[in-house]
N, C-alpha and C positions, 0 to 999 in steps of 0.2 A: 419719860417713856414708860410704857406699860410692858413689862417683861414677863413671859410665861416660863416657868422652870418645871420641867418634867423629869423627875428622877425618883426611882424607887428607894434610894438610900436617903431616908428622911433627914438624917443629920446633915448630909451634904446639901440637900435641897434647902434646908433651913439656913445653913451657913451662907449659901449663895443668895437667898432672899434677903438676908440681913445686909449683905454687902451691897446689893442692888438698892435697898432702901436707904442705906447710909450715903449713897451717891445721889440721892434725890429722885429716885425712880420708884415706880410702883411694881411690886413683885407679887405674882400669883403662882402658887405651887400646886402641882398635881403629882400624886405618888405612883401613877402608872400610866401606860399609854392610853387606855380607854378613858380614864378620867381626864387626861390631857386633851383628848379628842373632843370630849363633851364640852369642856371649857372653851376650847378654841373655836368650836362651832357656834358658841353663843356670845362670845366677846371678841373685841378686836385687840390685837397686840402689835407692838412695834418690833418685837423680836422674841425668839424662843431659844432657850437653852435646853438641850435635849440629850438624855442618856440613850444609849442604843439597847443595851441588854436590860430588859424589864419584863415583868410578868404581864399577862393579859393581852397586851399589844406591844410588840417591840418597837424600838425607836425608828427602825427603817420603815416599817409599815406606817407608823404615825407620820413620818416625814413624807411618804408618798401621798398620804391623805391630805396633809397640809399643802403640798404642792398642787394638788387638784383644785383646791379652793383659794389658795393664797400663793400663787407662784413666785411672787417677789418678796415674800416675807423672809427677813433674815433669820436663819437658823444656825446656831452654833452647837455642835455636838460636843458633849463632855462624856468621856468614856474611859473605862479602865479594863473592860473585859471584852470589848468588841474584837472580832477577828479582822484580819487585814482585808478580807473580802467585804465585810460589813462597812468598814471605814471607806473603802473604795466606792461602794454603792452610795454611801452618804455623799461623798464628793461628787459623784455622777449626778445625784439629785440636787446638786447646787447648794450645799451648805456653805456658809460664810467662812467657817473655821472649824477645826477639830482641836480640842484641848484634851490631853491625856490625863487621866487620874493616876496617881494622886497628883494634884496640881497645886501650885501656890496661888493664893488669892491675887497675886500680882498678874498672873496670866489672865485670870478671869476679869480683873479690873481693866486690864489693857483691852481685852475683847469688848467689854461693855463701853469703854471710852471710844473705841473705834466706831461702834454702832452709833453712838450719840453724835459723834463728829460727822458721820455720813448723813445724818438727818438734817444738819444745819446748812 
């Protein structure tokens, strides 16, 4: 699978990308919403891991734009600073899952495995 990771916390994004790669998938990282939108508009992905609170374009707005062009694309929100309203909005927009930061890699690995299982 090709996975897009959009998170402004570079260390978190790199850790997630490393975990994705170790599990045999391709990981592409974007450090903010605008960069993520640009990449998503030019490449295809099997899933997106998305932070909500980011500069330039927040995760909710990016999620709305993703839904316009890719309504069925699985999106998993990874957040530590989102408000309850933002998490509710993400759920309304059809996210596959919400993982709260700080999180264990076990939660992330389980979410990734569930995505892969859903594709087979």
